[in-house]
C-alpha positions as CSV (number, residue, x, y, z in Angstrom):
1,M,9.3,18.4,-16.0
2,L,12.0,16.0,-15.6
3,L,13.8,18.2,-12.9
4,A,10.2,18.5,-11.1
5,L,9.9,14.9,-11.0
6,Q,12.8,14.4,-9.4
7,R,12.5,17.5,-6.7
8,W,9.1,16.0,-5.6
9,R,10.6,12.2,-5.2
10,G,13.3,14.2,-3.3
11,E,10.6,16.3,-0.5
12,E,8.8,12.4,-0.4
13,D,11.9,10.6,0.6
14,L,13.0,13.7,3.3
15,K,9.2,13.5,4.5
16,R,9.3,9.4,4.9
17,P,10.6,8.5,8.4
18,V,14.5,6.7,8.5
19,S,13.4,3.9,9.6
20,G,10.8,3.4,6.9
21,L,13.4,4.0,4.0
22,H,14.8,0.3,4.2
23,S,12.5,-2.4,5.5
24,P,13.5,-6.0,6.4
25,S,12.1,-7.4,3.5
26,E,14.0,-5.4,1.3
27,R,17.2,-5.7,2.7
28,H,16.7,-9.9,2.9
29,S,15.6,-9.5,-0.7
30,F,18.1,-7.2,-2.4
31,G,21.3,-7.7,-0.2
32,P,23.2,-9.9,1.7
33,P,21.9,-9.8,5.5
34,S,23.7,-8.3,8.4
35,A,25.2,-10.7,11.1
36,G,22.9,-10.4,13.4
37,C,20.1,-11.2,11.4
38,T,19.1,-14.9,10.6
39,T,16.0,-15.9,8.1
40,P,14.3,-19.3,9.1
41,Q,15.3,-20.5,5.6
42,M,18.8,-20.0,6.4
43,A,18.2,-21.9,9.9
44,T,16.8,-24.7,8.1
45,V,19.7,-24.6,5.6
46,A,22.2,-25.1,8.8
47,Q,20.2,-28.1,10.2
48,R,20.3,-29.7,7.3
49,T,23.9,-29.6,6.7
50,Q,24.4,-30.5,10.2
51,A,22.2,-33.4,10.3
52,A,24.1,-34.2,7.1
53,R,27.6,-34.4,8.5
54,E,26.1,-36.4,11.6
55,Q,24.6,-39.0,9.0
56,A,28.0,-39.3,7.6
57,A,29.9,-39.6,10.3
58,R,27.5,-42.2,11.6
59,E,27.6,-44.1,8.3
60,A,31.4,-44.2,8.6
61,R,31.7,-45.0,12.2
62,K,29.3,-47.9,11.3
63,A,31.6,-49.4,8.1
64,A,34.5,-49.5,10.3
65,A,33.2,-51.3,12.9
66,T,31.8,-53.8,10.1
67,V,35.3,-53.9,9.4
68,L,36.8,-54.4,12.6
69,L,33.8,-57.3,13.7
70,R,34.8,-58.8,10.1
71,E,38.3,-59.8,11.6
72,I,37.7,-60.2,15.1
73,K,35.6,-62.8,13.6
74,L,38.4,-64.1,11.3
75,V,40.9,-64.4,14.5
76,F,38.4,-65.7,16.8
77,D,36.7,-68.4,14.4
78,D,37.2,-71.6,16.4
79,R,36.5,-69.6,19.3
80,P,32.8,-68.5,19.0
81,A,32.4,-68.2,22.6
82,V,34.5,-65.0,22.4
83,Y,33.3,-63.8,19.6
84,Q,29.5,-63.7,21.1
85,E,30.9,-62.1,24.6
86,I,32.7,-59.7,22.6
87,V,29.4,-58.5,20.4
88,K,27.6,-58.7,23.0
89,N,29.4,-55.9,24.7
90,L,30.4,-53.7,22.1
91,N,26.1,-53.4,21.5
92,S,26.2,-51.7,24.5
93,L,28.7,-49.3,23.2
94,W,27.6,-47.6,20.1
95,K,24.9,-45.5,21.1
96,V,25.4,-44.7,25.0
97,D,28.4,-44.2,27.5
98,D,30.0,-47.2,28.6
99,T,28.6,-46.8,32.3
100,D,29.3,-51.2,32.9
101,G,32.5,-51.9,32.6
102,C,31.9,-53.0,29.0
103,F,34.9,-51.7,27.6
104,A,36.9,-53.4,29.8
105,R,35.6,-56.4,29.0
106,V,35.9,-56.3,25.4
107,E,39.7,-55.5,26.0
108,A,40.3,-58.4,28.1
109,L,39.0,-60.8,25.6
110,L,40.7,-59.0,22.7
111,A,44.0,-59.1,24.8
112,T,43.9,-63.1,24.7
113,A,44.0,-62.7,20.6
114,P,47.2,-63.6,18.6
115,R,47.1,-60.6,16.9
116,A,47.6,-57.6,19.0
117,D,46.7,-55.0,16.7
118,L,42.7,-55.5,17.2
119,L,43.0,-54.0,20.5
120,T,44.6,-51.2,19.3
121,Q,42.0,-50.7,16.8
122,L,39.4,-51.1,19.2
123,R,41.1,-48.5,21.5
124,D,40.9,-46.0,18.3
125,F,37.8,-46.5,17.3
126,M,35.8,-46.1,20.8
127,P,35.5,-42.3,21.6
128,A,37.5,-41.1,25.1
129,S,34.2,-40.2,26.3
130,S,32.8,-43.8,26.4
131,I,35.7,-45.1,27.5
132,N,36.2,-42.5,30.7
133,A,32.6,-42.8,31.3
134,W,33.0,-46.4,33.3
135,Q,36.2,-45.1,35.4
136,Q,34.4,-42.2,36.7
137,S,31.3,-44.6,37.8
138,A,32.0,-47.8,38.7
139,P,31.0,-49.2,41.6
140,E,33.3,-50.2,44.7
141,P,34.6,-53.9,44.1
142,S,33.4,-56.2,46.2
143,D,35.2,-56.8,49.9
144,P,38.2,-59.7,49.4
145,G,36.9,-63.1,50.3
146,K,33.2,-62.0,50.4
147,G,32.3,-62.5,46.6
148,E,29.5,-65.1,45.1
149,G,30.8,-68.5,45.0
150,S,33.9,-67.6,47.4
151,A,34.9,-68.2,51.0
152,R,33.0,-66.1,52.9
153,E,35.3,-65.2,55.8
154,P,39.1,-65.4,55.5
155,I,39.9,-68.6,57.6
156,T,42.4,-68.2,60.5
157,F,44.4,-71.4,62.1
158,E,44.8,-70.5,65.9
159,S,46.3,-73.7,66.9
160,D,47.2,-77.4,65.9
161,D,44.8,-79.6,67.5
162,E,43.1,-80.9,64.6
163,A,46.8,-81.8,62.8
164,A,47.7,-85.3,62.4
165,A,50.1,-86.2,65.4
166,A,53.8,-86.4,64.0
167,P,55.2,-90.0,64.6
168,A,57.7,-90.5,67.3
169,P,61.5,-90.5,66.3
170,A,62.2,-94.1,66.9
171,A,59.1,-95.1,65.2
172,A,60.3,-93.5,61.9
173,A,63.8,-94.7,62.3
174,E,62.4,-98.2,62.7
175,N,60.0,-98.2,59.5
176,D,62.1,-95.8,57.4
177,S,61.6,-97.3,53.9
178,D,61.1,-95.9,50.5
179,D,57.4,-96.9,50.3
180,D,56.4,-95.2,53.8
181,V,54.0,-92.3,53.2
182,V,55.4,-89.0,55.5
183,L,52.7,-86.8,56.4
184,V,53.7,-83.4,56.9
185,S,51.6,-80.4,58.3
186,T,52.0,-76.9,58.4
187,T,50.0,-74.0,60.1
188,L,48.3,-71.0,58.1
189,T,47.8,-67.7,59.1
190,N,45.3,-67.1,56.5
191,P,44.8,-69.2,53.3
192,L,44.0,-66.4,50.8
193,V,47.7,-65.4,51.7
194,D,49.6,-68.3,51.9
195,L,47.6,-70.7,49.2
196,P,47.2,-69.7,45.3
197,H,44.0,-67.4,45.2
198,A,42.1,-65.3,43.2
199,R,43.4,-61.6,42.7
200,H,40.3,-60.2,43.7
201,E,40.4,-62.1,47.0
202,C,43.7,-61.2,47.8
203,A,43.5,-60.6,51.7
204,A,47.5,-59.0,51.6
205,L,46.7,-56.4,48.2
206,G,43.1,-55.3,48.4
207,M,41.3,-54.1,45.1
208,P,41.0,-50.4,44.4
209,A,38.1,-48.3,45.5
210,R,37.8,-46.9,42.1
211,D,38.9,-47.9,38.7
212,D,40.5,-44.6,37.6
213,A,43.9,-44.0,36.9
214,D,45.3,-44.5,40.2
215,G,43.3,-47.5,41.1
216,L,43.9,-49.3,37.6
217,M,47.6,-49.4,38.9
218,L,46.7,-50.8,42.3
219,A,44.9,-53.3,40.6
220,R,47.9,-54.5,39.3
221,R,49.9,-54.9,41.7
222,F,49.6,-58.9,42.9
223,C,51.7,-61.0,45.4
224,A,53.6,-64.2,44.5
225,R,50.4,-66.3,44.8
226,C,48.0,-64.5,43.3
227,Y,46.3,-65.8,40.2
228,C,44.4,-64.6,37.6
229,T,41.0,-65.2,37.2
230,L,40.3,-65.1,33.6
231,C,43.5,-67.3,32.3
232,D,43.3,-69.6,35.4
233,R,47.1,-69.1,35.8
234,P,49.9,-67.2,38.2
235,V,49.6,-63.7,37.5
236,S,53.0,-64.0,36.9
237,D,52.4,-65.7,33.7
238,C,49.3,-64.2,32.6
239,A,50.3,-62.2,29.5
240,A,47.3,-60.1,29.2
241,W,47.7,-58.8,33.2
242,P,46.8,-54.9,32.2
243,E,43.5,-55.7,31.0
244,H,42.8,-59.0,33.2
245,S,43.2,-57.1,36.2
246,R,40.1,-55.4,36.1
247,Y,38.3,-58.6,36.9
248,R,35.7,-58.2,39.1
249,D,33.3,-60.5,40.7
250,E,30.5,-60.2,39.1
251,P,28.1,-62.0,36.4
252,P,29.2,-60.2,33.6
253,W,33.1,-60.9,34.3
254,R,32.1,-64.5,35.3
255,A,30.5,-64.8,31.2
256,V,34.3,-63.3,30.1
257,R,35.7,-66.2,32.2
258,D,33.2,-69.0,30.6
259,A,34.0,-68.0,27.3
260,L,37.9,-67.8,27.6
261,V,38.0,-71.1,29.6
262,A,35.5,-73.0,26.6
263,V,37.1,-75.7,24.8
264,P,37.9,-74.3,21.1
265,E,35.7,-75.5,18.9
266,P,36.9,-76.5,14.9
267,P,35.9,-73.7,12.5
268,P,32.9,-74.6,10.1
269,R,34.1,-76.1,7.3
270,R,33.5,-74.0,4.4
271,F,32.4,-75.2,0.6
272,K,35.2,-74.5,-1.9
273,R,34.9,-74.4,-5.2
274,P,37.2,-76.5,-7.0
275,R,39.4,-74.2,-9.5
276,L,39.8,-76.2,-12.8
277,R,43.1,-75.8,-14.6
278,G,43.9,-74.2,-18.0
279,A,41.7,-72.3,-19.8
280,P,38.0,-72.4,-19.2
281,A,35.7,-74.2,-21.6
282,A,34.0,-72.5,-24.1
283,A,29.9,-72.2,-23.7
284,P,28.0,-74.6,-25.9
285,R,27.0,-73.5,-29.1
286,A,23.0,-72.5,-28.9
287,Q,21.2,-75.3,-30.8
288,P,18.6,-73.5,-33.9
289,V,14.8,-74.1,-32.3
290,A,13.9,-75.8,-35.8
291,Q,16.7,-78.6,-35.4
292,R,15.7,-79.0,-32.0
293,A,12.0,-79.5,-32.8
294,T,12.7,-81.8,-35.6
295,A,15.5,-84.0,-33.6
296,A,15.1,-87.6,-33.4
297,P,13.1,-88.4,-30.0
298,R,14.9,-90.7,-27.6
299,A,13.8,-94.0,-27.4
300,R,11.6,-95.0,-24.3
301,R,12.8,-98.1,-21.4
302,R,9.2,-99.7,-21.5
303,V,8.7,-102.7,-22.7
304,P,5.6,-102.6,-25.2
305,Q,3.0,-105.0,-25.6
306,R,4.2,-106.0,-28.9
307,P,7.7,-105.7,-30.4
308,G,7.9,-102.3,-32.4
309,A,4.7,-100.8,-31.0
310,F,6.5,-98.1,-29.2
311,D,7.7,-96.3,-32.6
312,A,4.9,-95.6,-34.4
313,D,3.8,-94.5,-30.8
314,D,7.0,-91.9,-30.4
315,R,6.1,-91.2,-34.0
316,R,2.2,-90.2,-33.3
317,E,3.0,-88.2,-30.2
318,T,5.9,-86.4,-31.8
319,A,4.0,-85.3,-35.0
320,A,1.4,-83.9,-32.6
321,A,3.7,-82.0,-30.4
322,V,5.6,-80.6,-32.9
323,A,4.6,-78.4,-35.9
324,A,5.9,-79.5,-39.6
325,P,8.7,-77.8,-39.9
326,A,9.5,-75.3,-43.1
327,A,10.9,-76.5,-46.3
328,A,14.4,-76.2,-46.7
329,P,15.5,-77.6,-50.1
330,N,18.9,-76.8,-50.0
331,G,19.4,-76.9,-45.8
332,V,21.3,-79.9,-45.6
333,D,23.6,-82.2,-48.1
334,D,23.4,-85.4,-50.1
335,A,25.6,-87.1,-47.3
336,T,23.8,-86.2,-44.3
337,V,20.4,-87.3,-46.3
338,A,22.0,-91.0,-47.0
339,A,23.3,-91.1,-43.5
340,R,19.8,-90.5,-42.0
341,T,18.4,-92.7,-44.8
342,R,20.6,-95.6,-43.6
343,Y,19.6,-95.2,-39.9
344,L,16.2,-95.1,-40.5
345,L,16.6,-98.4,-42.3
346,L,18.5,-100.1,-39.5
347,T,16.1,-98.4,-35.9
348,D,13.1,-97.5,-37.4
349,G,10.9,-99.8,-36.7
350,E,7.8,-99.5,-39.2
351,I,10.2,-98.8,-41.7
352,R,12.1,-102.4,-40.6
353,R,8.9,-104.3,-40.7
354,Q,7.7,-102.5,-44.3
355,Y,11.4,-103.6,-45.2
356,D,10.7,-107.3,-44.3
357,K,7.6,-107.3,-45.1
358,G,8.7,-106.1,-48.8
359,S,6.1,-103.5,-48.8
360,L,8.1,-100.4,-48.2
361,T,8.2,-97.8,-51.0
362,V,10.6,-94.7,-51.5
363,S,7.6,-92.4,-50.6
364,T,7.9,-93.6,-47.2
365,L,11.1,-93.6,-46.8
366,Q,11.5,-90.4,-48.1
367,G,8.8,-88.9,-45.7
368,G,10.5,-90.0,-42.8
369,V,14.1,-88.4,-43.6
370,A,12.2,-84.7,-45.0
371,T,10.5,-85.6,-41.2
372,A,13.9,-85.9,-39.7
373,L,16.1,-83.1,-41.6
374,G,13.0,-80.8,-41.6
375,V,13.6,-80.5,-45.4
376,D,11.3,-80.8,-48.8
377,E,10.6,-84.3,-50.1
378,D,11.0,-83.5,-53.2
379,A,14.8,-81.9,-52.7
380,I,15.8,-85.4,-51.1
381,K,13.8,-88.0,-53.2
382,D,17.0,-88.6,-56.0
383,V,19.6,-89.3,-52.6
384,V,16.8,-91.3,-50.5
385,K,16.4,-93.8,-53.7
386,A,19.9,-94.0,-54.4
387,T,20.4,-94.9,-50.5
388,L,17.9,-97.5,-50.5
389,A,19.4,-99.0,-53.8
390,D,22.7,-99.5,-52.2
391,Y,21.2,-100.8,-49.2
392,L,19.0,-103.2,-50.9
393,H,22.3,-104.5,-52.9
394,D,24.2,-104.4,-49.7
395,Q,22.0,-106.7,-48.0
396,M,21.5,-109.3,-51.2
397,Q,25.7,-109.5,-51.1
398,Q,25.4,-110.4,-47.3
399,R,22.8,-113.2,-47.8
400,S,24.3,-114.5,-50.8
401,F,27.1,-114.8,-48.5
402,W,25.6,-116.6,-45.7
403,A,24.1,-118.9,-47.6
404,G,26.8,-120.7,-50.0
405,G,30.4,-118.9,-48.9
406,E,30.5,-120.2,-45.7
407,A,30.6,-123.7,-44.5
408,T,29.0,-123.2,-41.0
409,A,26.4,-122.0,-41.1
410,P,25.4,-118.3,-39.1
411,P,23.8,-118.7,-35.7
412,P,20.0,-117.9,-36.1
413,A,18.4,-114.4,-35.0
414,T,17.7,-113.6,-31.5
415,P,13.7,-113.1,-31.7
416,D,12.8,-109.6,-30.4
417,D,11.5,-109.7,-26.6
418,G,10.4,-106.3,-26.7
419,N,13.2,-104.9,-24.7
420,D,14.9,-102.1,-25.7
421,S,17.6,-100.9,-23.2
422,D,20.5,-101.5,-25.3
423,V,18.9,-99.2,-28.3
424,G,18.3,-97.0,-25.2
425,A,21.8,-96.9,-23.6
426,Y,22.8,-96.3,-27.7
427,F,20.2,-93.3,-28.3
428,E,21.6,-91.7,-25.1
429,L,25.2,-91.5,-25.4
430,S,24.9,-91.2,-29.6
431,D,22.2,-88.1,-28.3
């Protein structure tokens, strides 16, 4: 039975055409495709890979441009006009080829920097296609002497009719002195040759027609009276003449000149955080919430209608705003309770008033101390009572001393005028 089944399958394979034995779907499903076949899925993967590479290249180029601009800004910190002109020209180079000479203008600006490596970094950063595009499509320069703002035509003097007449030899001998002014005149064939002139206006050495390699070499030639328009000095004194020789009498190049001749500005002042010597101070320790809530309120800087009236108001406002703290029988020691008791006896207006009238009780003082410290009243009853007894004893000794121990009576007590400026200052300093 098995042999018959195999024979039948072989006959079916012989009947099937050869082209149908392996369909494209089967070949792509079970084995690698041939070199000439590319599925849409594979094309999509290749496109994504290429797009990812281009995106990575753009990100790397952007990071390099950011670093370069940061260094340029630091160098031209006191010349913001130059930096702004560089940024304006570079913005035209990131996405399109240079067809207007932007790269040449940036080179002319960077050539004046004290750091020569910036110009090298820029040339390494820019692609060769962007650099050569302007050299291949540069417009012809204007004729010498016909640029905007210069002389229309070269001036030639054919005679000396308008020149001042020279004095006679006899008169010159009679009036020969050091104070006399001697006029000297000369005949000029062409002022653009005999007088100092800009390089692009030189009549002896014209500007090249194109800015290719040969044209750049011709543009660097100069006569003895040629001046660099960007540096405003003789070409022989220009340290960046290879870059400045590309100057053309056009608005973009005039903007470069205006940026270079601008008066340097002082760099903007930057705030510098002072450095503290020694180890840094420790962070302030957080105060417990219960202790902050039960702390003594600050004295108010106001004059009440009657002496001591603001103390009762403060206690009522504090009691209404702050909830009663939880009882803590053993939260503080006896020394703290005694110190707080004496503090209230000396500073609290209501307690002082009851003490002067003789109506102060241990319960009243005990309640004030317990509220201030956030402890149970029964736990501090004995300490408050003993502290009050010691305080009364000290007061009696002081009164007996002033009554009979001294011949001179003590100065009369100053009446309370209600001004709490001194008390407020003490609270603020000791808080």
